N, C-alpha and C positions, 0 to 999 in steps of 0.2 A: 504494500500500500504506500503510495507516494504521500508526501507531506500535504498536498491539497486534495487528495482523494478522500471522499467521505467513506465511512465504514459501510460495508455491505451488510444489510440487515433485512429481515422480512419486510420492514416498512419501506426501505429505499427500493427494494425489488418491486414492491407494489407500485410505488410512485413512478418508477421507470416504465414498468409494464403498461401503465395507464397513460403514459405520456404527460404526467403532471410535472410542470416545472417547479423546482425547489432549490433553495440555497442551503447547503450544509454549513453547520456551525459547530465546531468543537470547542469545548471549554473545560477547565479543570473541575472535575466533579467534586461536590461537597455534599455529604449526606444529610445535613440539616438545612432547613430553609432553601430547598432545592430551587424553587422558582425564583426566589429573590436573588440567590447567588448567580443563577444562570443569567438573569436579566442584567445584573451588574457586570458580569463577565463579558456579556455581549454588547453592553451599552444600549439596551432597549428598555422600554417600560415594562415593569413586572406584569401589568395588566394584559400585555400582548403575549406573554409566556403562558401557554395553556397546559394546565395539569391534566393528566389522564388518571382518573381514580377508578378503582375496581370496587364495586359495591354490589349488594344483593339484599333482597328481602328473604330469599331462600338461597342458602349457600350453594345449592346445586345448580342455580340459574343466575350466575353473575352477569352484571352489565357494566358498561363504562359510563362515566360521567366526565365530560370535558368542562373545565372551569378555569376562569382567569386566575393567574398566579397570585394575585393580591386579594382574592376572595375565597370564601369557604362555601361548601354546599350546606344548605339548610336541609338536613336529613328529614326533619319533620315536614317541610314543604314538599320535598320529593316524595315522601311516603304518601302524603295526601293526594298528590298528583297521580301516583301510581295505584291509589286505592288499596294500599296495604297498611298493616299495623305499624311496621317500622322498616327502615332501611339502614344498613350499616356497612362500613368498609370491610372488605375481606382481610383476613390475616395476610401477612407477608407471604407465607407459604402457599396459601390458597390463590392469591393474586398471581404469583409467579407460575403456578401450575395452570391456571386458567388462560393466561395470556402468552406464556412462553417467553416472557421477558423478565429481567431482574427488576425488582422495585427500585425506583430511581432512574429506570431506563424503559419504563412501560410506554409504548406507543399505542394509539388506538388503531394504527395501520398494521396489517399483517399479523394479527393475533393468532395464536395457536388454533382457537376455535372461534367461529363467528359469535358475536355478542351484540345485543341491543346497545345502542349508543344514545345517550342523552347529552345534549350540548346546551350550555347557557346561551340563550338567544343572542345576547349582545356580542358574542364572539364574532358573529357574522357582520357586525358593523365596523370592524377593524380593517385597515388597509392590508395588513399582513399579520400572520400569527406565527409564533414560534412553538413548535410541537416536538415532543420527544421523538427522535429518529430511531429508537429501538436499542439504544445503548446508553449507559450512564455517561454524562458529559458530551452528549451529542443531540443537538436540536436541528430541525429543519424548518426553514422559513418558507411559508407558502401562502397563497391567496386563500382566505377562508372559504370562498366559493368552491374551491377544489375539494375541500373537506366535506362540504355539503354533498357534492356529487359522489365522492368516493364512499362515504359512510351512510348517507341518508339518515342523519341523526334526527331524533325527536327534539325539537327546540323547546327548551323549558326556561323558566325564570325562577331559579332556586338559589341565587347567590345571596350571601350575607357577608358583612364586613369580616375581614380576616384577622 
């Protein structure tokens, strides 16, 4: 791999196969405050760094939630929207098993198995988003409209202050 070559991951393979333009961005990974650290390392707004969270009402049927880096998911609002009693993040092990990616490197693209995707609606108002490319310390910048086309997410409004 050359210095400017992005890592080859299931996410980058999917982007290339679908002809989606993206800009790769490598940065030194930090396990805490991942979105904030990534935004600072890349010199972008934390709001444009999109977290991929693995959640479930039933652990056998996980789904993904895409959220701005500077916001949290209101699990109560999401549970109401999904008409379930409660929604919770999966454990590290369950999230890694479901997606095929390491926590801190989970991309919504190219997951091990297909999952429903819920995306904070305001993500699509941004001119560009920075999404995990399938490896810790690796984001891909792309047009949010491409994400809409690739994943057909259900757009939700469940953000709360981080």
